[in-house]
C-alpha positions in Angstrom: 86.9 83.4 55.7 83.7 85.5 55.7 83.2 85.9 51.8 83.7 82.8 51.3 81.3 81.3 53.5 78.9 84.0 51.7 79.7 83.3 48.3 78.9 79.6 49.3 75.5 80.1 50.5 74.6 82.8 47.8 75.7 79.5 45.4 73.6 77.0 47.2 70.6 79.2 46.8 70.7 79.8 43.4 72.1 75.9 43.1 68.5 75.0 44.4 66.3 77.3 43.3 67.1 75.4 39.4 66.3 72.2 40.5 62.8 74.0 42.0 62.2 75.2 39.0 61.8 71.8 37.7 59.7 70.5 40.1 55.7 70.6 39.4 54.4 74.3 41.1 52.3 73.4 44.0 55.4 72.3 45.0 57.7 74.5 43.9 56.3 76.9 46.0 56.9 74.9 49.1 60.4 74.0 48.6 61.3 77.0 47.3 59.7 79.0 50.4 61.5 76.9 52.7 64.6 76.4 51.1 64.9 80.3 50.3 64.2 81.3 54.1 66.9 79.2 55.0 69.8 79.9 53.2 68.5 83.8 54.6 68.3 83.1 58.2 71.9 81.8 57.6 72.9 84.8 55.7 71.4 87.3 58.5 73.0 85.1 61.4 76.8 85.0 59.8 76.6 89.2 58.9 74.5 89.5 62.5 78.6 88.5 63.9 80.3 90.2 61.4 81.9 93.5 62.4 80.5 96.6 60.0 84.5 96.8 58.3 84.5 93.0 57.3 81.0 93.2 55.3 81.8 96.4 54.0 84.5 94.6 52.4 82.3 91.4 51.6 80.4 94.0 49.4 82.9 96.0 47.6 84.3 92.1 46.8 80.8 90.6 45.6 78.9 91.2 42.0 76.7 93.8 41.9 73.4 91.4 42.1 74.9 89.5 45.3 76.3 92.6 46.9 72.6 93.5 46.6 71.2 90.6 47.8 73.4 91.0 51.3 73.1 94.3 51.3 69.3 93.3 52.1 70.3 91.2 54.6 71.6 93.8 56.8 70.3 95.1 60.2 69.1 98.3 59.6 70.6 99.6 63.3 74.0 98.6 60.9 73.5 100.3 57.7 75.2 103.3 58.4 78.2 102.4 60.3 78.4 99.4 57.1 77.7 102.9 54.5 81.1 103.9 55.5 83.0 101.2 54.8 82.2 101.2 51.0 83.1 103.1 48.7 80.3 106.1 47.6 79.9 104.3 44.1 79.0 100.7 45.6 77.3 103.1 48.2 74.8 104.7 45.7 74.3 101.8 43.8 73.3 99.7 46.9 71.3 102.2 48.8 70.7 104.9 46.8 70.5 108.2 47.9 71.1 106.9 51.4 74.1 108.5 53.0 76.5 107.3 56.2 74.8 108.5 59.1 76.1 108.3 62.1 74.3 106.8 64.9 75.6 107.7 68.4 78.6 109.4 67.4 79.0 113.2 67.4 81.5 115.0 64.8 82.1 118.5 64.2 84.3 120.8 62.1 85.7 124.4 62.9 86.2 126.8 59.9 87.8 129.6 60.8 85.6 132.4 58.9 86.5 136.4 59.7 88.1 135.6 62.9 85.7 133.5 64.4 85.2 129.7 65.1 82.1 128.5 62.6 80.7 125.0 63.0 79.5 122.7 61.2 78.2 119.3 62.1 79.4 116.4 59.5 76.2 114.1 59.7 76.8 112.8 56.4 80.5 112.6 53.7 78.3 114.9 51.5 79.1 117.8 54.6 82.5 117.4 54.1 82.6 118.7 50.7 84.7 121.9 50.1 85.1 122.3 53.7 88.5 123.8 54.9 88.2 123.0 59.0 91.3 123.4 61.3 89.6 121.4 63.7 87.1 118.3 63.8 86.5 117.0 67.2 85.1 113.2 67.3 82.9 112.7 70.6 83.2 108.4 70.4 83.2 108.2 67.0 83.0 104.5 65.3 86.0 102.4 64.1 84.2 103.2 60.2 83.7 106.8 60.7 87.4 107.3 61.7 88.6 105.8 59.2 87.1 107.4 55.9 87.4 110.8 57.8 91.0 109.1 58.1 91.2 108.6 54.1 89.3 111.7 53.7 91.9 113.9 55.3 94.6 112.0 54.6 95.9 110.9 58.5 95.2 107.6 60.3 93.2 108.5 63.7 93.2 106.0 66.3 90.8 104.8 69.3 91.3 107.1 71.9 90.4 104.8 74.5 93.8 103.1 73.3 96.3 105.7 74.7 95.2 104.4 78.5 97.6 101.5 77.0 100.6 103.8 75.8 103.7 104.0 77.6 104.3 108.3 79.5 107.3 108.4 76.8 105.1 107.3 74.0 102.0 109.5 74.5 104.1 112.6 72.7 105.6 111.9 69.6 105.7 113.6 66.1 105.0 110.4 62.9 107.7 110.8 60.0 104.9 112.5 58.1 105.3 115.6 60.7 101.9 114.8 61.7 101.7 115.2 66.0 100.1 113.0 68.3 99.4 113.8 71.2 97.6 111.5 74.4 96.7 113.5 77.2 93.9 113.2 79.7 91.8 115.9 80.6 89.6 116.2 83.9 85.2 115.0 84.2 84.5 116.7 87.6 80.3 115.6 88.5 79.2 115.2 92.0 79.7 111.7 93.2 81.4 110.7 90.2 85.2 112.1 88.9 87.3 110.8 86.1 90.4 110.9 83.8 89.5 110.5 80.4 91.2 110.1 77.7 91.9 111.8 74.8 94.2 111.7 71.4 95.1 114.7 69.4 96.4 114.8 66.1 98.2 117.7 64.6 97.9 117.2 60.8 98.5 119.8 57.7 97.2 122.4 59.5 94.0 120.9 61.0 93.3 119.9 65.1 91.8 116.1 64.7 90.6 115.6 68.7 89.3 112.5 70.1 87.3 111.3 73.1 84.3 109.0 73.9 82.5 111.4 76.3 81.4 114.8 76.3 83.9 116.7 78.0 83.1 120.3 79.6 86.5 122.1 78.6 85.5 121.4 74.7 82.2 123.3 75.4 83.7 126.5 77.5 86.1 126.3 74.1 84.1 125.9 71.5 82.0 128.7 73.0 84.4 131.6 73.2 86.1 130.7 69.8 82.7 131.4 68.2 81.7 134.1 70.1 85.4 136.1 70.2 86.6 137.8 67.5 90.2 136.5 66.7 90.7 134.5 70.0 92.0 131.8 67.7 94.9 131.9 64.4 95.4 128.8 63.7 95.4 125.2 65.3 97.9 125.4 67.9 95.9 128.1 69.6 93.6 125.6 69.8 95.4 122.7 70.8 97.0 126.0 73.8 93.4 127.1 75.0 92.1 123.7 75.5 95.1 122.6 78.0 94.8 126.2 79.5 90.6 125.6 80.2 92.1 122.2 81.1 94.1 123.9 84.0 91.2 126.3 84.9 88.3 123.8 85.4 91.4 121.9 87.6 91.5 125.1 89.5 87.8 125.0 90.1 87.2 121.7 91.5 90.2 122.8 94.1 88.3 125.2 95.2 84.9 122.6 95.4 87.5 120.7 97.9 88.6 123.6 99.8 85.0 124.2 100.5 83.9 120.2 101.0 87.6 120.3 103.4 86.1 123.4 105.0 83.1 121.9 106.0 84.6 118.5 106.8 87.1 120.2 109.3 84.3 121.8 111.3 83.0 118.3 112.2 85.8 117.0 113.1 87.3 119.6 115.2 84.4 119.6 117.5 84.5 118.4 121.1 82.2 114.8 120.2 81.5 112.3 117.2 80.6 109.5 117.0 82.0 105.8 115.1 79.4 106.3 112.3 80.1 109.9 112.2 83.7 109.1 111.9 83.3 106.9 109.3 80.7 109.7 106.8 83.8 112.0 107.0 86.7 109.3 106.7 84.6 108.4 103.2 83.5 112.2 102.3 87.8 112.8 102.7 89.4 109.3 100.5 86.8 110.8 98.2 88.5 114.0 98.0 91.6 112.6 98.7 91.3 110.5 95.3 89.8 113.4 93.1 93.2 115.7 94.7 95.3 113.5 93.8 94.0 113.0 90.0 94.2 116.3 89.7 97.5 116.3 90.0 97.9 113.8 87.2 96.1 115.3 84.8 97.8 118.8 85.4 101.5 116.9 85.7 99.9 114.9 81.8 99.5 118.7 80.6 102.5 120.3 81.9 104.1 117.6 79.8 102.2 118.1 77.0 103.1 122.0 76.9 107.2 121.7 77.3 106.4 118.7 74.4 105.3 121.6 72.2 107.5 123.6 73.0 110.3 121.9 72.6 109.0 121.0 68.9 110.0 124.6 68.0 106.5 124.5 66.1 104.9 127.1 68.6 104.8 131.4 67.5 106.4 133.6 69.8 102.8 134.6 71.1 101.8 131.1 71.1 105.4 130.8 73.7 104.0 133.5 75.8 100.8 131.5 76.1 102.0 127.9 77.4 104.8 129.5 80.0 101.9 131.2 81.6 100.0 127.8 81.4 102.9 126.3 83.0 102.8 129.1 85.5 99.2 128.2 86.9 100.3 125.1 86.8 103.3 125.5 89.2 100.8 127.3 91.7 98.4 124.3 91.3 100.7 122.1 92.5 101.6 124.3 95.3 98.1 123.8 96.0 97.4 120.0 95.6 100.6 119.4 98.5 98.7 121.7 101.2 95.4 120.3 100.1 97.1 116.2 100.6 98.8 118.1 104.6 95.3 119.3 105.2 93.6 115.4 104.2 96.2 113.7 106.5 95.4 116.4 109.0 91.5 115.8 108.9 91.9 111.7 108.2 94.7 111.5 111.0 92.1 113.6 113.5 89.4 111.6 112.8 91.4 108.3 113.6 92.4 109.4 117.1 88.6 110.6 117.7 87.6 106.9 116.8 90.5 105.8 119.4 88.8 108.1 122.2 85.8 106.4 121.5 87.7 103.1 121.8 89.7 103.5 124.9 86.7 105.7 126.9 84.8 102.0 126.0 87.3 100.1 127.7 87.7 102.5 130.4 84.1 101.9 131.2 84.5 98.0 131.2 87.8 98.3 133.1 86.1 100.1 136.4 82.9 97.5 136.2 85.5 95.0 136.4 87.7 96.5 139.5 84.0 97.0 141.3 82.9 93.5 140.7 86.6 92.0 141.2 85.7 92.6 145.6 81.9 91.4 144.9 83.4 87.9 143.4 85.7 87.4 146.0 83.1 87.7 148.8 80.4 86.0 146.6 83.2 82.8 146.1 83.8 82.5 149.8 80.0 82.7 150.9 79.8 79.9 148.1 82.2 77.7 150.6 81.3 75.4 153.3 82.8 77.4 155.9 80.1 80.1 155.5 77.6 77.5 156.3 79.4 76.1 159.6 80.1 80.0 160.5 75.9 80.8 160.5 75.0 77.6 161.8 72.0 78.2 164.1 71.1 81.6 162.4 68.4 81.7 159.5 68.9 81.7 156.2 67.5 84.9 154.7 69.0 86.5 158.4 72.4 85.3 157.2 72.1 85.7 153.9 70.4 88.9 153.4 73.4 90.6 155.5 76.2 88.7 153.1 74.1 90.6 150.4 74.1 93.8 152.0 77.8 93.6 153.0 78.9 92.6 149.2 76.5 95.8 148.3 78.7 98.4 150.7 81.7 96.8 149.4 80.9 97.7 145.8 79.1 101.1 146.7 83.0 101.7 148.9 85.2 100.4 145.7 83.0 102.8 143.1 82.7 105.8 145.5 87.1 105.8 146.0 87.5 104.9 142.6 85.2 108.6 141.8 87.2 110.4 144.5 90.8 109.0 143.2 89.8 110.6 139.7 88.7 114.2 141.1 91.9 114.1 143.1 94.0 113.6 140.1 91.7 116.1 137.6 92.5 118.9 140.7 96.4 118.1 140.3 96.3 118.4 136.6 94.2 121.5 137.0 96.3 123.0 139.5 100.0 121.9 137.6 98.3 124.0 134.5 97.6 126.7 136.4 101.3 127.0 138.1 102.8 126.2 134.5 100.8 129.0 133.2 101.9 131.3 136.1 
């Protein structure tokens, strides 16, 4: 449909151009300019709405002269994506020496040279010539870039974001061509912003493809280790196992941060007093740590399933099986730590809610004391408002009568307050005496 629309616009432009040339020269220039701009504007608007893959198919289907005309109307910021979609010969005819370049994505290939990983940044198609990598790492790669790399190496590279829609049982599987697909979540713990980032792994003919949409500290650490340590990795399976192991280490570091945060919060919670505002901030901090702890537990369980799948596939060497078992033991120890942290979080949350209840009870107790103190006064005031009081004080000047009445109300209120205070002190002494007898 899009190809037909582009061809129709090009045919209309050719037809109008032929008709215009039969007019006089002044009229010809005016009409030709208006029609040319109108058709080009329609073509640019159409190309702006089409995905890069569709534009690539249109360019491949058109005659070369028409393809050049359409290529000139492609926006500069989208030209790099479109070049990934067309063949090398068509690229040379349309763009000359210009290569398909990367915009916001990062693609790195790693070759094993003298026992160390050698990193090569992939910026154009020429960078892949003659390369024999064991690991290709893609960050925020577009569909066109994934498609080209997949065709180059004979593998289909998925969008890592689609991994979140898969069932747990479908995240780890072996294709009919013996390619191994794994979709795992890796922890990204930044201060005030922790989340799980989906990563897609594909093991194809001795090459590990890793795809994700964000940079992760675990991958930076792995790249550094493999570059600096001789013999650190031997094949793509070593890289994959080390990535999972580094993720477990990173999760352990995040658990230590949770320990420190909860220790600081615990000192505040176990203090003698806490206002409602302080309790609210403490609850927010506890809830954030609980969310991070739960995410860590979920991620290491996901890593555990991935390692068990690799061990059951019987593709690992004895040394790699030993490494996998060690990572699984580390995961078991982290599981006990996360369970302990859940208990600590529940205790601190209950203690904080207890402080809130104490503050509410204190306010209710104060209101109760006020109501008890003023209850006799209210009764006397009600009696003073009756007509019998006026009859009883008949003949007595009203300032003296009402002054005496006010004094009596004050004495009753004061007496009630002293009585309640004495009763409360007596109860406290009895409680203290009971503790002494119990301890004796």
